[in-house]
C-alpha positions in Angstrom: 0.0 -0.1 0.2 2.7 2.4 0.6 3.6 2.5 -3.5 -0.1 3.4 -3.9 0.2 6.3 -1.4 3.6 7.2 -2.2 2.1 7.5 -6.1 -1.0 9.5 -5.1 1.3 12.1 -3.2 3.7 12.4 -6.2 0.9 12.9 -8.5 -0.6 15.4 -6.2 2.7 17.2 -5.9 3.1 17.1 -9.8 -0.2 18.6 -10.4 0.1 21.2 -8.0 3.5 22.2 -9.7 2.0 22.6 -12.8 -1.2 24.3 -11.4 1.3 26.9 -10.1 3.8 27.0 -12.8 0.4 28.1 -15.3 -0.8 30.8 -12.7 2.4 32.1 -12.7 2.8 32.4 -16.4 -0.8 33.9 -16.5 0.3 36.6 -13.7 3.4 37.5 -15.9 1.4 38.0 -18.9 -1.1 40.1 -16.9 1.8 42.2 -15.5 3.5 42.5 -19.0 0.2 43.4 -20.7 -0.7 46.3 -17.9 2.4 47.5 -18.3 2.2 47.9 -22.3 -0.9 49.3 -21.8 0.2 52.3 -19.3 3.1 52.7 -22.0 1.0 53.1 -25.0 -1.6 55.5 -22.8 1.7 57.5 -21.4 2.6 57.7 -25.4 -0.5 59.1 -26.6 -0.8 61.5 -23.8 2.5 62.9 -25.2 1.9 63.0 -28.5 -1.7 64.9 -27.8 0.3 67.1 -25.9 3.0 67.9 -28.7 0.5 68.2 -31.2 -1.0 71.2 -28.9 2.1 72.8 -28.7 2.5 72.7 -32.7 -0.8 74.2 -33.2 -0.2 77.3 -30.7 3.2 78.3 -32.6 1.7 80.1 -35.9 3.9 80.3 -39.1 5.9 83.7 -38.7 5.1 84.3 -34.9 7.7 82.3 -33.1 10.7 83.5 -35.1 
């Protein structure tokens, strides 16, 4: 019976490890996606700010 319980315990450990690995990969993807989203939002905001500055300067006025 020890070999049966040993195999059961080993299988449990393998399944728990696989679940933790899957969760860690998912969590890393979530963090990466959130960082990418934030970087994209910042880039858009900076681009909008630069467009606004370009429109304020009229030809012949800034020289």
